N, C-alpha and C positions, 0 to 999 in steps of 0.2 A: 298884473291886474287881479283883483280878488273880489268876488261877489259874496254877499252874506244872505243866507236864507233863514228866516224866522217863522216857524209854524206857530199859529196862535188861534185860540178859540174862545171868544167871549171873555177875555181878561184884559179889558182896555187899560186899566190903571197900571198893571205890571208892564204891559206892552209899551206904554208911554215912557216908562223909566228905561226900558231896554233900548228904545229908539233914541232917547237922550244920550245914552252911553255911546251909541253908534255915531251920533251927530258930533260927539266930542273927540272922535278918533284923531290922533296925530297924523295918521296916514288913512285918509277916508277910503272906504270901500268903493269900488267902481259902480256897484249897484247893490241896493238892499231890497230883497224880495220878501215881502210879508205875505204868508199864505193864510187866508181866512176862509171860514166856512161861509157859503152863500147866505146872505141875509144878516151877516154880522155888521150892520151899518155903523154901530158905535165904534168898533175897532177900526173900520175903514176910515172914519173921520179922524181918529187918532193919527193914523199914518199920514193922511193928507195934511194935517196940521203940524207934523213932527219937525219940519225944517230939515230933514235928512236929504241931502242931495242924492239924486238917483233912486229915491225910494219908490217902489211900485207895489201894487196889490194884485195878487192872484187869488181867485176864489175856487174852492172845490165844493162839490155837492155831497160827497160821501164822507163818512166818519173815518177817523183813524189818522195817526201821525204819519204812518208810512205813505199814505196817499198824499198828504201835505208835503212831505219831503220830496216825493217824486215830482209833484207839480212845481215845487220851488226850483228843483234842479233843471227841469225842462225850460223854465222861464229865465234861467241864468245863462250867461254866455262866456264868462271869464274862464281862463284856464285853471284858476283856483277857486274853490267854493268852500266857504266856511259856514258853520251852523251854530246857532245858539237858541236857547229857549226864550219864550216871551217873558219869563220871570227871572231872567238873568241879565245883569248889566255888565257888559264888557268894559274893562278898564281902558284908559285912553291909548295905551300902547299895544292893545290886543291885536289889531290887524297888522301893525308894523312887525311885531314879533313873530306872528304866524308866517307872514310873507318871507321873512328872513330865512327861516328854516328851509323853505322851498328853493333857495338858491342851490341847494344840493340836489342834483337831478335824480338821485336814488331815493329821495324822500317822497312818499306818496300820501302820507297822512300826518297831521300835526294836531296836538291837543294840549290841554293844560289843566290847571287847577280851578275848580269851582269852589269858591269860599262860601260855604253854606251859612246863612245868617243865624240859623238856629243851632249850629254846632260850634262849641267853644273850644274844641280840641285843637291844640297847636299843631302846626306842620311838623312832620317827622321824616327826616332824611333816611331813616333806617327801614321804613315801610317798603314792602314790595308793592309796586303800583302797576296796574294794567297788564298783568302777566297771567298766562295760563300754564299750569304745571303739566307734566307729562301724563298725569292721570286725569286731567281735565279740571283740576281745581282752579277756580278763577279768583284772582286777587284784584279788587277794585282800588279803593283808597285814593282815587283821583283828587278828592277834596282835601287830602292831608299830605300830599307829596311835597318833598322839599329837595334841595340839592340841584345838581346839574341836570341838563336835558339828557334823556336816554331813550333807547329803543324799547317799545312796549308791543303788546299784542292787541290791546283794546283801549279805545278812547271813550270818553263820556260825551253823550249827545249834546249836553248844554255847552260844550266847549270843544269843538273839533272842526277840522278842515281837511279837504282832500284835493289832490291834483285830479283834474278831470279824468285823466287816463286811468286813475286808480279808483275812481268813484263809481259805485253801483248801489242801488237801493234794493233790498231784498223783497222777494215775493214768496209767500208761503207761511209767514208768521201768523199766529192766531191771536185772538183777543180783539178788543176794541179800544178806542182812546189812544193811550200811549203805545200800545203794542210793544211791551218791554223787550229789551235786548236788541232792538233794531240797530242801535249804535255798535254793539258788539259784533253783530253780523257784518256791518259795513267795514269795520276795522279789520276783522279777520279775513274778509274777502280781499282787501288790499294786500294784506300780508301773504295770502295764498298766491297772489300774482307776482310775488317777489319784491314788492315795495317795502321800504323802511317806513315804520310808523313810529313817530317820535312824541314823547311826553315831555313838556317843558313846564316846570312849576311856575315859571315867570310869565307864562301865558295865562292870564287870570280873568275870570268873570266872577262877579259877586252874585251869588245865587240866593234868591228869596222865594223858597218853595211855596207856590200858590196852590189853592185848592183846584182840583180838576173838575171840570163841569160834568163830564160823563165818562163812564168806562174806565177800568183799571185805575181806580182811585188811589192817590198817593198814600202809602202807608197801610193800605187795606190788606188784610190777611185772610180774606174769604177763600174757600176751597178753590173756586174757579180762578181767582187771581194767582194763587200759588201754582196751580197746575199750568196756567198759561205761561208764567215766568219760567218754570222748569222745562216746559216743552220748547219754548223759543230759544232758551240758552242752549239746550242740548242740540237742537236742530242747527243752530249757528255753528257750534263746535264741530259737529259731524259733517255738515254740508260743505264746510270750507277745508276739510281734511286736517283740522288742527289737532285732533286726537282720535285714536281709533275708537270704534263704538264700544268695544268690550271694556276698554280702560275707563271711559267716561261712565258707562253704566255701572260698573263695579264700584267706582268711587262714589257716584251719586247715590246709589242704593244703600251701600254699606257704610259710607262715611258721610258725605254731603257737607254742606256749609249752612250758614244761618238762613239764607234765603231759600235754599232747597235742601233741607236736612235729610240725612240718611239715618239708618238704624243706629249707628254708633253715636252720632251727635245727639240724637234724641235720647238715647240711653244715658249719655253723659249729663244731659240737662235734667233728667229725672233723678239721677244720683246726687247732683249738686243742688237740686231744688231750684235751679235757675230756669226761668222761662218755660216751665213745665207745660202749661196749657198751650202756649204758642207753638212749641215744638211738636207736641202731639197733634195739634190742629193742622200743622203743615206737613207732617210725615206722609200720610196717605196720598194727598194730591201731588206732593213732590215726586214720589215714586211713580205714580200713574202718569204724570206728564213726561218724565224722562223715558219710561218704558214705551209710551206712545210715540215719542220722537224717534227712538231707536228702531221701533217696528216699522214706522213709515219710511225711515231711511233705507232699510233693507228692501222695502217694496219699491224703492225708486222714487218715493215722494219726498223730494229734497227741496231746499230753498233754491230759488233762481235769483240771479242778480242781473239788473239791467239799468 
């Protein structure tokens, strides 16, 4: 048995498409829990009219995706819980393929590829997907993975599932709206408990990124958003023991990646004249967020999972 949790906030049209995908599953979910903000009557009507067997609505009063995830998990009861976004449409074999991986009792988490409608890059079997290096470098690439199923460290929130014994939602992330990297925290927590986390490129959702109504706007590069992402990612890595604090801090401050650039990456962008403004704009907030996360970690202010 597998339940599906779909957090949604005032995006009724994408939600209708998502529910149509869940209604078309070859192996139906035992229950579909749609988590809405109180007062979102239009989206609630979409759920009632969706025709999805076992669909129910849970409402939350507060902002934030983490609160919605927690409410959805609390309302579910199956031993397996899958998650997708309201702007993603699972393919008909999605639930069936996820469930098959959990036949292995060592598997605690399963996820797959999200085919992004606005990205025309072909899948690439040579890409490193969902892994964290020993210095804390995070490789995403979930949308472009190809080849056989393999163990990873991190799954993507639009397409992931967990065994209930491996499932915990983090407390202590900052930000509003999407609260970035909550999916990384959940995946790394499962890994820290000794569970296998598996990425299968054949487990597919079609992702149609929709505008966010409030907080942590998609694609936004404001200083607060960069700092929030850097803080949450660093907190997830440190709180789950994935990497030592000094390795992640050295890598993040002196090297970094595109989302949380460090000094070397920013200098490289300046030298090549590529993304100069964006990198310079991100550098300060990126370093501030990572240093704040490391400082709080040492003070004992770490993510909690329940």
